[in-house]
C-alpha positions in Angstrom: 4.0 -104.6 -18.9 4.9 -101.5 -21.2 8.2 -99.5 -20.4 7.9 -95.9 -20.3 10.1 -93.8 -22.4 10.7 -90.1 -22.4 9.9 -88.0 -25.7 10.9 -84.4 -26.3 8.4 -82.6 -28.2 8.9 -79.5 -29.9 6.1 -77.1 -31.5 5.2 -73.7 -32.2 1.9 -72.1 -30.7 0.7 -68.9 -32.5 4.4 -68.6 -33.7 6.1 -68.8 -30.5 8.4 -72.1 -30.1 7.5 -74.4 -27.3 9.1 -77.5 -25.9 8.3 -80.2 -23.3 9.4 -83.8 -22.5 6.5 -86.5 -22.3 6.6 -89.8 -20.9 4.6 -92.5 -22.6 5.1 -96.3 -23.9 5.2 -95.2 -27.4 4.8 -92.0 -29.5 3.6 -91.3 -33.1 3.0 -88.2 -34.9 -0.5 -88.3 -34.1 0.4 -88.8 -30.3 2.8 -85.6 -30.6 0.2 -83.4 -32.2 -2.2 -84.5 -29.5 0.0 -83.6 -26.7 1.0 -80.4 -28.1 -2.5 -79.2 -28.3 -2.9 -80.2 -24.6 0.3 -78.5 -23.5 -0.3 -75.5 -25.5 -3.7 -75.0 -23.4 -5.4 -74.5 -26.7 -7.9 -77.1 -26.1 -8.5 -80.8 -26.0 -9.1 -83.0 -28.7 -12.8 -84.1 -28.0 -14.3 -86.4 -30.3 -11.1 -87.7 -31.9 -10.3 -91.4 -31.3 -6.7 -92.2 -31.3 -6.7 -95.0 -33.8 -4.4 -95.9 -36.6 -4.6 -93.4 -39.4 -6.2 -90.7 -37.4 -3.1 -88.5 -37.3 -4.5 -86.0 -40.1 -7.5 -85.5 -38.0 -5.6 -84.7 -34.9 -3.1 -82.5 -36.7 -5.9 -80.5 -38.5 -7.6 -80.0 -34.9 -4.4 -78.7 -33.2 -3.4 -76.2 -36.2 -7.0 -74.8 -35.8 -6.1 -74.1 -32.2 -2.7 -72.4 -33.2 -0.4 -75.3 -32.9 2.2 -75.9 -35.8 5.5 -77.6 -36.5 5.4 -80.3 -34.3 8.2 -82.7 -34.1 9.5 -85.4 -31.6 12.3 -87.4 -30.7 13.1 -90.1 -28.2 15.5 -88.9 -25.4 18.3 -91.1 -24.4 18.1 -93.2 -21.4 
């Protein structure tokens, strides 16, 4: 059984700062870029398999949708 944790994800969408919390059992840079693309409403990351080493592909897709400057951190608790 995996424990769900809360993460704070910050990004810019077409230059405007955005922020949201995401609950997941783990977080990586690729995950944060993926969630940011979804959260922005810019589009889904179709055809991108979330496997080790795919973070660059996810990031490029998100950037094409207008997402930049993605950062994340685990929230206390």
